[in-house]
C-alpha positions as CSV (number, residue, x, y, z in Angstrom):
1,M,-16.5,-227.2,-95.1
2,E,-18.7,-226.0,-92.2
3,T,-21.8,-226.1,-94.5
4,K,-21.0,-229.6,-95.6
5,L,-20.6,-230.7,-92.0
6,V,-23.9,-229.2,-90.9
7,G,-25.6,-230.9,-93.9
8,F,-24.1,-234.2,-93.1
9,M,-25.2,-234.0,-89.4
10,L,-28.7,-233.0,-90.4
11,G,-28.9,-235.9,-92.9
12,L,-27.7,-238.3,-90.3
13,L,-30.3,-237.1,-87.8
14,L,-33.1,-237.4,-90.3
15,S,-32.0,-240.9,-91.1
16,Y,-32.8,-242.0,-87.5
17,P,-36.1,-243.8,-87.0
18,V,-38.9,-241.5,-85.8
19,S,-38.9,-243.3,-82.4
20,T,-35.4,-242.0,-81.6
21,R,-36.3,-238.3,-82.1
22,A,-38.4,-236.1,-79.8
23,E,-42.1,-236.7,-80.1
24,N,-44.3,-234.0,-81.4
25,F,-46.6,-233.5,-78.4
26,S,-49.2,-230.7,-78.4
27,A,-49.1,-228.3,-75.5
28,E,-52.3,-229.8,-74.2
29,E,-50.9,-233.3,-74.2
30,L,-47.7,-232.2,-72.5
31,N,-49.7,-230.5,-69.8
32,R,-52.0,-233.5,-69.2
33,R,-49.0,-235.8,-69.0
34,A,-47.3,-233.5,-66.5
35,V,-50.4,-233.3,-64.3
36,E,-50.9,-237.0,-64.3
37,R,-47.2,-237.8,-63.6
38,R,-47.0,-235.3,-60.8
39,A,-50.4,-236.2,-59.4
40,V,-49.3,-239.8,-59.0
41,E,-46.2,-238.7,-57.1
42,A,-48.3,-236.3,-55.0
43,V,-50.5,-239.2,-53.8
44,I,-47.5,-241.3,-52.7
45,W,-45.8,-238.3,-51.0
46,G,-49.0,-236.9,-49.4
47,M,-50.5,-240.2,-48.3
48,P,-49.7,-239.9,-44.5
49,A,-51.0,-236.3,-44.3
50,V,-54.2,-237.2,-46.2
51,N,-54.6,-240.3,-44.0
52,Y,-54.4,-237.9,-41.0
53,D,-56.8,-235.4,-42.4
54,L,-59.4,-238.0,-43.2
55,M,-59.6,-239.0,-39.6
56,L,-59.7,-235.4,-38.5
57,Q,-62.5,-234.6,-40.9
58,E,-64.5,-237.6,-39.7
59,M,-64.3,-236.3,-36.1
60,L,-65.2,-232.7,-37.1
61,T,-68.1,-233.5,-39.4
62,K,-69.6,-236.6,-37.7
63,T,-69.1,-236.1,-34.0
64,P,-69.3,-233.3,-31.4
65,G,-65.6,-233.7,-30.9
66,K,-63.2,-230.8,-31.5
67,V,-59.5,-230.3,-31.7
68,N,-57.6,-230.2,-28.3
69,E,-60.3,-232.5,-26.8
70,V,-60.5,-236.3,-26.7
71,I,-62.8,-238.7,-28.6
72,Y,-63.0,-242.3,-27.5
73,W,-64.7,-245.6,-28.4
74,G,-66.6,-246.7,-25.3
75,K,-66.5,-250.4,-26.3
76,P,-64.0,-252.7,-28.1
77,L,-64.0,-251.5,-31.8
78,D,-66.5,-253.1,-34.3
79,W,-66.9,-252.5,-38.0
80,H,-68.4,-249.1,-37.5
81,N,-64.8,-247.9,-37.0
82,Q,-63.5,-247.8,-40.5
83,T,-60.0,-246.6,-39.8
84,L,-57.1,-248.4,-41.3
85,T,-56.2,-251.7,-39.5
86,P,-57.4,-250.7,-36.0
87,N,-57.2,-252.9,-32.9
88,P,-60.5,-254.3,-31.7
89,D,-59.1,-255.7,-28.5
90,T,-58.3,-252.5,-26.6
91,L,-60.2,-249.2,-26.0
92,Y,-59.2,-246.3,-28.3
93,F,-58.9,-242.7,-27.2
94,M,-57.7,-240.1,-29.8
95,T,-56.8,-236.5,-29.5
96,F,-56.2,-234.2,-32.4
97,L,-54.1,-231.2,-31.4
98,N,-53.5,-227.8,-32.9
99,T,-51.1,-225.3,-31.4
100,K,-51.6,-222.5,-33.9
101,D,-54.1,-220.6,-31.8
102,A,-53.8,-222.3,-28.4
103,G,-50.0,-222.3,-28.1
104,P,-48.2,-225.2,-26.4
105,I,-50.6,-227.9,-25.3
106,V,-50.1,-230.2,-22.3
107,I,-51.1,-233.9,-22.5
108,E,-51.0,-235.6,-19.1
109,V,-50.6,-239.3,-19.2
110,P,-51.5,-241.0,-15.9
111,A,-49.3,-243.5,-14.1
112,A,-50.1,-247.2,-14.5
113,A,-51.8,-248.7,-11.5
114,D,-54.1,-251.5,-10.5
115,D,-57.0,-249.7,-12.2
116,G,-55.4,-249.6,-15.6
117,S,-52.5,-248.8,-18.0
118,L,-52.0,-247.1,-21.4
119,N,-50.0,-247.5,-24.6
120,A,-49.9,-244.1,-26.3
121,N,-48.3,-242.9,-29.5
122,F,-47.8,-239.3,-30.5
123,C,-47.3,-238.2,-34.2
124,N,-47.3,-235.1,-36.4
125,I,-49.5,-234.9,-39.4
126,W,-46.9,-236.8,-41.5
127,Q,-47.3,-239.7,-39.0
128,M,-43.7,-239.3,-37.9
129,P,-43.5,-240.7,-34.4
130,L,-42.7,-238.1,-31.8
131,E,-42.9,-240.1,-28.6
132,D,-44.6,-243.1,-26.9
133,A,-46.0,-242.9,-23.4
134,G,-47.6,-245.2,-20.9
135,L,-46.6,-248.5,-19.6
136,L,-43.7,-249.1,-22.0
137,G,-43.2,-245.5,-23.2
138,V,-40.9,-242.7,-22.2
139,D,-42.3,-242.7,-18.7
140,K,-42.2,-246.5,-18.2
141,G,-45.7,-246.3,-16.7
142,K,-44.9,-243.7,-14.1
143,G,-47.0,-241.0,-15.9
144,V,-45.7,-238.0,-17.8
145,K,-46.7,-234.5,-18.8
146,L,-45.9,-234.1,-22.5
147,L,-45.8,-230.6,-24.0
148,M,-46.7,-230.2,-27.7
149,L,-44.9,-227.1,-29.0
150,P,-45.7,-224.9,-32.1
151,P,-43.2,-225.1,-34.9
152,D,-42.0,-221.5,-34.2
153,Y,-41.7,-221.9,-30.5
154,K,-38.3,-220.9,-29.2
155,E,-38.8,-220.3,-25.5
156,K,-37.4,-222.4,-22.8
157,T,-39.5,-225.4,-21.9
158,P,-40.9,-225.2,-18.4
159,D,-39.6,-227.7,-15.8
160,G,-41.6,-230.9,-15.4
161,Y,-42.5,-231.5,-19.1
162,V,-41.2,-233.6,-21.9
163,A,-41.3,-231.3,-24.9
164,L,-42.3,-232.5,-28.4
165,Q,-41.9,-230.2,-31.4
166,P,-43.6,-231.8,-34.4
167,G,-42.7,-229.1,-36.9
168,T,-46.4,-228.8,-37.8
169,W,-49.2,-226.9,-36.1
170,Q,-51.2,-230.1,-35.9
171,S,-50.4,-233.4,-34.4
172,Y,-52.4,-236.3,-32.8
173,A,-52.2,-239.1,-30.4
174,L,-53.6,-242.6,-30.4
175,I,-54.0,-243.7,-26.7
176,R,-55.0,-247.3,-26.0
177,S,-56.4,-248.1,-22.6
178,N,-55.6,-251.7,-22.0
179,L,-58.3,-254.3,-21.4
180,K,-58.0,-257.2,-19.1
181,S,-61.0,-258.8,-20.8
182,H,-64.0,-257.9,-22.9
183,G,-66.3,-258.2,-20.0
184,E,-68.5,-255.3,-19.1
185,A,-66.8,-254.6,-15.8
186,D,-63.3,-254.5,-17.3
187,V,-64.5,-252.3,-20.2
188,S,-66.0,-249.8,-17.8
189,K,-62.8,-249.9,-15.7
190,S,-60.7,-249.3,-18.8
191,I,-62.9,-246.3,-19.9
192,A,-62.6,-244.8,-16.5
193,Y,-58.8,-245.1,-16.5
194,G,-58.5,-243.7,-20.0
195,K,-60.4,-240.6,-18.8
196,K,-57.6,-239.8,-16.5
197,V,-55.8,-238.4,-19.5
198,K,-55.8,-234.6,-19.5
199,V,-55.4,-232.2,-22.5
200,Y,-55.2,-228.4,-22.0
201,P,-53.2,-225.3,-23.1
202,L,-50.0,-224.6,-21.2
203,S,-51.3,-221.1,-20.7
204,Q,-54.1,-222.5,-18.5
205,A,-51.9,-225.0,-16.5
206,D,-52.4,-223.2,-13.2
207,N,-56.1,-223.7,-13.5
208,A,-56.5,-226.4,-16.1
209,P,-60.0,-226.8,-17.5
210,R,-61.6,-230.2,-17.4
211,T,-60.8,-232.3,-20.5
212,K,-63.8,-233.0,-22.7
213,F,-64.4,-236.6,-23.7
214,T,-66.8,-237.6,-26.5
215,D,-67.9,-241.2,-27.0
216,V,-68.1,-242.0,-30.7
217,K,-68.6,-245.8,-30.4
218,D,-71.8,-245.8,-32.5
219,V,-70.5,-243.4,-35.3
220,L,-69.7,-244.8,-38.7
221,F,-66.2,-243.4,-38.6
222,D,-64.8,-243.9,-42.1
223,S,-61.3,-242.7,-42.8
224,T,-60.4,-245.3,-45.4
225,I,-58.4,-243.8,-48.3
226,R,-60.6,-242.3,-51.1
227,Y,-59.1,-243.1,-54.4
228,D,-60.9,-240.4,-56.3
229,A,-60.2,-236.7,-57.0
230,S,-61.2,-235.8,-53.4
231,F,-57.8,-237.0,-52.3
232,Y,-56.3,-233.8,-53.7
233,E,-58.8,-231.7,-51.7
234,N,-57.6,-233.3,-48.5
235,L,-54.0,-232.8,-49.6
236,N,-54.7,-229.1,-50.4
237,R,-56.2,-228.6,-47.0
238,M,-52.9,-229.8,-45.4
239,V,-50.8,-227.6,-47.7
240,Q,-52.9,-224.6,-46.8
241,S,-52.9,-225.1,-43.1
242,E,-49.4,-226.3,-42.4
243,P,-45.9,-224.8,-42.8
244,W,-43.6,-226.4,-45.4
245,L,-41.0,-228.7,-43.8
246,E,-37.6,-228.1,-45.3
247,R,-37.3,-231.6,-46.6
248,D,-40.5,-231.3,-48.6
249,R,-40.0,-228.0,-50.3
250,A,-39.1,-229.8,-53.6
251,M,-42.9,-230.6,-53.8
252,I,-43.9,-226.9,-54.1
253,D,-43.7,-226.7,-57.9
254,P,-45.0,-230.2,-58.6
255,L,-48.1,-229.4,-56.5
256,K,-48.5,-226.1,-58.3
257,T,-48.9,-228.0,-61.5
258,L,-52.0,-229.6,-60.0
259,G,-53.4,-226.3,-58.8
260,I,-52.3,-226.8,-55.2
261,E,-50.5,-223.7,-54.1
262,K,-50.2,-222.2,-50.6
263,G,-52.4,-219.1,-50.3
264,K,-54.5,-219.8,-53.4
265,P,-57.8,-221.6,-53.8
266,F,-57.8,-225.1,-55.3
267,S,-60.2,-225.1,-58.2
268,P,-59.0,-227.4,-61.0
269,G,-60.6,-227.1,-64.4
270,A,-62.3,-229.9,-66.3
271,E,-59.2,-231.1,-68.0
272,T,-57.1,-231.1,-64.8
273,K,-59.9,-233.0,-63.0
274,K,-59.8,-235.7,-65.7
275,A,-56.0,-236.0,-65.3
276,L,-56.4,-236.1,-61.5
277,D,-59.0,-238.9,-61.8
278,A,-56.7,-240.9,-64.0
279,A,-53.7,-240.3,-61.7
280,I,-55.4,-241.4,-58.5
281,R,-56.5,-244.6,-60.2
282,E,-52.9,-245.3,-61.3
283,A,-51.6,-244.4,-57.8
284,H,-54.0,-246.9,-56.3
285,A,-53.0,-249.6,-58.7
286,L,-49.3,-248.9,-58.0
287,L,-49.7,-249.1,-54.2
288,A,-51.8,-252.2,-54.4
289,A,-49.2,-253.9,-56.6
290,R,-46.4,-253.0,-54.2
291,Y,-48.4,-254.3,-51.3
292,D,-49.3,-257.5,-53.2
293,A,-45.5,-258.1,-53.8
294,G,-45.2,-258.5,-50.0
295,L,-43.3,-256.9,-47.2
296,P,-40.1,-258.3,-45.7
297,P,-40.8,-261.6,-43.8
298,Y,-40.5,-261.6,-40.1
299,F,-40.3,-265.3,-39.7
300,E,-38.3,-266.7,-42.6
301,G,-40.1,-269.4,-44.6
302,T,-43.5,-267.9,-43.6
303,H,-45.8,-265.2,-45.0
304,W,-45.8,-263.3,-41.7
305,T,-44.1,-260.0,-42.5
306,F,-42.9,-256.9,-40.7
307,P,-45.7,-254.3,-40.2
308,A,-44.0,-251.8,-42.6
309,P,-40.9,-251.6,-44.7
310,Q,-37.9,-251.6,-42.5
311,D,-36.3,-248.5,-44.1
312,L,-39.4,-246.5,-43.2
313,I,-39.5,-247.8,-39.6
314,Q,-35.8,-246.8,-39.1
315,A,-36.1,-243.4,-40.9
316,A,-39.3,-242.4,-39.1
317,Q,-38.1,-243.4,-35.7
318,A,-35.0,-241.2,-36.3
319,G,-37.2,-238.3,-37.3
320,Y,-36.0,-238.4,-41.0
321,T,-32.7,-236.9,-39.9
322,E,-30.5,-239.2,-42.1
323,T,-29.3,-236.9,-44.9
324,N,-29.3,-239.5,-47.7
325,I,-32.5,-241.3,-46.8
326,Y,-36.1,-240.1,-47.2
327,P,-38.3,-243.2,-48.0
328,T,-41.4,-241.5,-49.3
329,D,-42.2,-244.5,-51.5
330,T,-42.4,-246.9,-48.7
331,R,-44.1,-244.3,-46.4
332,G,-46.9,-243.9,-49.0
333,L,-47.2,-247.7,-49.2
334,A,-47.4,-248.1,-45.4
335,Y,-50.0,-245.3,-44.8
336,H,-52.4,-246.6,-47.5
337,Y,-53.1,-249.6,-45.2
338,A,-52.4,-248.3,-41.7
339,Y,-52.0,-245.2,-39.5
340,I,-49.9,-244.0,-36.5
341,G,-46.2,-244.1,-36.0
342,I,-44.5,-245.8,-33.1
343,K,-41.2,-244.4,-31.6
344,R,-40.2,-247.7,-29.9
345,L,-41.7,-250.4,-32.1
346,G,-41.3,-253.6,-30.2
347,A,-41.4,-252.2,-26.7
348,G,-45.1,-251.6,-26.2
349,Q,-46.3,-253.5,-29.2
350,F,-45.3,-255.3,-32.3
351,Y,-47.3,-256.3,-35.4
352,M,-47.1,-258.9,-38.1
353,I,-49.1,-258.9,-41.4
354,S,-50.1,-261.9,-43.6
355,I,-51.9,-261.5,-47.0
356,K,-51.3,-265.1,-48.1
357,D,-51.9,-268.6,-46.8
358,K,-49.3,-271.3,-46.5
359,A,-49.7,-272.2,-50.2
360,G,-49.0,-268.6,-51.2
361,K,-52.6,-267.8,-52.2
362,G,-54.5,-264.7,-51.2
363,F,-57.2,-265.2,-48.5
364,D,-60.7,-265.9,-49.8
365,G,-63.5,-264.9,-47.6
366,A,-65.6,-267.8,-48.8
367,K,-63.1,-270.4,-47.5
368,T,-62.1,-271.4,-44.0
369,Y,-58.6,-271.2,-42.6
370,R,-56.8,-272.2,-39.4
371,L,-53.9,-270.5,-37.5
372,H,-52.2,-272.6,-34.9
373,V,-50.8,-270.4,-32.1
374,P,-48.1,-272.4,-30.2
375,P,-48.2,-272.2,-26.4
376,N,-46.3,-269.7,-24.3
377,V,-46.6,-266.8,-26.6
378,P,-43.8,-264.4,-25.5
379,V,-45.8,-261.4,-24.4
380,E,-46.4,-259.7,-21.0
381,Q,-49.8,-258.4,-21.9
382,Y,-51.8,-260.2,-24.7
383,W,-51.7,-261.3,-28.3
384,S,-54.5,-261.1,-30.9
385,L,-55.4,-262.0,-34.5
386,T,-57.5,-259.6,-36.5
387,A,-59.1,-259.9,-40.0
388,Y,-59.4,-256.9,-42.3
389,D,-61.0,-256.3,-45.6
390,R,-58.3,-256.9,-48.3
391,E,-59.4,-253.9,-50.4
392,T,-60.1,-251.2,-47.8
393,H,-57.7,-252.4,-45.0
394,A,-60.5,-251.7,-42.5
395,L,-62.6,-254.0,-40.3
396,I,-64.8,-256.2,-42.4
397,K,-68.3,-254.6,-42.6
398,N,-71.3,-256.1,-40.9
399,M,-69.4,-258.8,-39.0
400,N,-70.2,-259.3,-35.3
401,R,-66.6,-259.4,-34.4
402,A,-63.2,-258.9,-36.1
403,S,-60.7,-260.7,-33.9
404,R,-59.8,-263.3,-31.3
405,A,-57.3,-262.5,-28.5
406,S,-55.8,-264.0,-25.5
407,N,-57.7,-261.5,-23.3
408,V,-61.0,-262.9,-24.5
409,A,-62.2,-265.3,-21.9
410,E,-64.2,-267.7,-24.1
411,V,-61.3,-268.5,-26.4
412,Q,-60.6,-272.2,-26.1
413,K,-57.1,-273.6,-25.5
414,N,-55.7,-276.9,-26.4
415,S,-54.4,-279.3,-23.7
416,D,-50.8,-278.1,-24.3
417,G,-51.8,-274.4,-24.0
418,S,-51.8,-273.7,-27.8
419,V,-54.7,-272.1,-29.5
420,D,-56.3,-272.8,-32.9
421,I,-58.0,-269.8,-34.4
422,Y,-60.4,-270.2,-37.4
423,V,-61.1,-267.5,-40.0
424,G,-63.7,-267.8,-42.7
425,A,-67.3,-267.4,-43.7
426,K,-68.5,-270.3,-41.5
427,A,-67.2,-271.6,-38.2
428,P,-66.2,-275.3,-38.0
429,A,-68.5,-277.3,-35.7
430,G,-67.9,-276.5,-32.1
431,K,-65.3,-273.8,-32.9
432,D,-67.4,-270.6,-32.7
433,S,-65.6,-269.2,-29.7
434,N,-62.3,-269.4,-31.7
435,W,-63.7,-268.2,-35.0
436,I,-63.3,-264.8,-36.8
437,P,-66.1,-264.3,-39.4
438,T,-65.4,-263.0,-43.0
439,D,-67.5,-261.8,-45.9
440,A,-67.8,-264.7,-48.4
441,A,-67.8,-262.2,-51.3
442,R,-64.6,-260.4,-50.4
443,G,-60.9,-261.1,-49.7
444,F,-59.3,-260.4,-46.4
445,E,-55.9,-260.0,-44.7
446,L,-54.6,-260.7,-41.2
447,M,-52.6,-259.0,-38.5
448,V,-51.2,-260.5,-35.4
449,R,-50.5,-258.1,-32.5
450,L,-48.2,-258.7,-29.6
451,Y,-48.5,-256.3,-26.6
452,A,-45.4,-256.1,-24.5
453,P,-43.4,-258.7,-26.5
454,T,-40.5,-260.2,-24.6
455,K,-36.9,-260.9,-25.6
456,A,-37.8,-264.4,-26.6
457,F,-40.0,-263.1,-29.4
458,F,-37.2,-261.0,-31.0
459,E,-34.7,-263.8,-30.6
460,K,-37.2,-266.0,-32.4
461,Q,-37.2,-268.7,-29.7
462,W,-40.9,-268.9,-30.5
463,K,-42.3,-269.0,-34.1
464,L,-45.7,-268.6,-35.6
465,G,-46.4,-270.7,-38.6
466,D,-48.5,-269.9,-41.7
467,V,-52.3,-269.8,-41.9
468,E,-53.6,-272.9,-43.6
469,E,-56.7,-273.6,-45.6
470,V,-59.0,-276.1,-43.8
471,R,-59.9,-278.8,-46.3
């Protein structure tokens, strides 16, 4: 009876179509598929750390700047700054911190005064926001001494400091020194104020050394994401230099499949390199498709969207402490087009993105478009519109400016206080002062920034309409 049953079951199995049975993969094919599959996921998971490392490596290899110092751009940003979606209407100061050898590091943020103010954001290497400082940060413009702690630090924090513990040895800050205008005198004043920031080891607090500042305004500083096998070299560097966060330990074995293993050199063979090349191309296509699908709209009925997926914003601001939520997919999406995390998004600044015009078409750099900005924009500082390269998400190369903003004196207002901004390869007659140039051979995308937005903005008492093609 048993023999007949086994025979019957075997016959039934063999009668199934081949497609319902296990495929006959070779060991080599299985290995290649595993590498490609896991390499795609590694890109999405590792995007924010690689994004960070690309900026760090640009500083270390192209400038005299070093960790635990400060680099800055001594003029409003132009296209030589090829970071992801930067702001060309403020002055950027950046500090890359490493507590591994130096121990706890102090970052002194000066109080806001007549000579200037800051908007500063502090993150770990995973771009998780740790704190905001400056005019609308934790100190409310009164100034603060932040203390960046090593991941293994267990001592009592000294009095007088706001302690931050990123869980990683490395961290960084983007510090924006606000501009009243783009005039030379105001730029100089903003630089001088930004240089009041101090960075030094806590161990030297009693006799703190002078903070070193390096001006990198003329450096081609390119941290756009490289969609080639070098991505995994950056990722490996982060794995080797940083402790595993508990929530990421599930990636240890998948990365080992790619040849990335803590304490061992990363030297993939020829076949693995081919699989990594295929995977990074697939990951790029996947992220681009998700971005093309659009982020959630901010103003219903328009193509102005939130700056990032809302689940990511909420999870990151909470330090990824929610047990059942860890949005690595949307995190990878966000950090392929931007960097930095903001603890209090909407307090110091808020952003909106548009990748399509009113008709639902992508922006064409050869055409001309108009954005009508209604009067009485609900901000206490300024608003701006910036154009970026659609493919790289960086400032459009070789353009003499990238934005128009309310703190630019020559921008013309209409009689009712509204403003019309034009974007395209050629300015309409008489509209040069309100024009953002684009590359006729490339697509572009737009970002609106609102610095110190008011309650009226979030209650949507004021609304920004879509960008329209000028016919």
